[in-house]
C-alpha positions in Angstrom: 2.8 16.1 -27.1 0.9 13.9 -26.2 2.3 10.4 -25.7 1.9 8.1 -29.1 -0.3 5.6 -29.0 -1.2 2.7 -30.5 -4.2 1.4 -28.4 -7.6 2.3 -27.9 -9.1 1.2 -24.5 -12.9 1.4 -23.1 -12.1 3.9 -19.7 -14.1 5.4 -17.4 -12.5 9.1 -18.4 -13.3 10.2 -14.4 -11.5 7.8 -11.7 -11.3 9.8 -8.5 -12.0 9.0 -5.0 -15.3 10.6 -5.2 -16.5 7.8 -8.1 -14.9 4.8 -6.0 -17.6 2.9 -3.8 -15.9 1.1 -1.0 -17.9 -1.6 1.0 -16.9 -2.4 4.7 -14.2 -4.7 4.3 -12.6 -1.8 2.2 -12.7 -3.8 -0.8 -13.8 -1.6 -4.1 -17.8 -2.4 -4.6 -18.8 0.0 -7.5 -17.5 3.0 -9.5 -19.8 5.8 -10.2 -20.1 8.6 -12.8 -19.5 6.7 -16.3 -20.5 10.0 -18.1 -17.3 10.5 -19.5 -16.3 7.1 -20.6 -15.4 6.5 -23.9 -12.7 5.0 -26.1 -9.5 6.7 -25.3 -5.6 5.8 -25.9 -4.2 3.6 -23.4 -2.8 6.4 -21.2 -5.6 8.7 -21.2 -7.3 7.6 -17.3 -3.8 7.8 -15.9 -3.3 11.2 -17.3 -6.7 12.1 -16.2 -6.3 11.1 -12.7 -3.0 13.2 -12.2 -5.1 16.1 -13.4 -4.2 18.9 -10.6 -7.3 18.8 -9.2 -7.1 15.2 -8.2 -4.0 15.6 -6.7 -3.8 15.1 -3.1 -1.1 13.5 -1.0 -2.5 10.0 -0.5 -4.4 9.8 -4.1 -1.1 10.4 -6.0 0.8 7.8 -3.4 -2.0 5.5 -4.3 -1.7 5.6 -8.1 2.0 5.6 -8.3 1.8 2.2 -6.0 -0.7 1.2 -8.2 -0.1 2.2 -12.0 0.4 -0.5 -14.2 3.0 1.4 -15.7 4.7 4.9 -15.4 3.6 7.3 -18.8 5.9 10.2 -19.9 3.3 13.0 -19.7 5.8 15.9 -19.6 4.1 16.8 -23.0 0.8 16.6 -21.2 2.3 18.8 -18.5 3.8 21.5 -21.1 0.5 21.9 -22.8 -1.4 22.5 -19.5 1.0 25.3 -18.4 0.9 27.0 -22.4 -3.1 26.7 -22.1 -3.5 27.7 -18.3 
């Protein structure tokens, strides 16, 4: 049910507002909490970012504006409904 991916990429695995350090000039200065990092399918970070626990309107809107491409997450959403 997950999207097919031919690429594995090294990704943080837990990008969320609480893990992003921002400096006084509003530039990202660091990313914290790398314990979930690893080699995952190229859609993995986007799918994790859109988990319900992270969904607040500002965060989702920011991710929608900055995502390099849209992924078809209907399979992931369907599996979450079945497993919850």
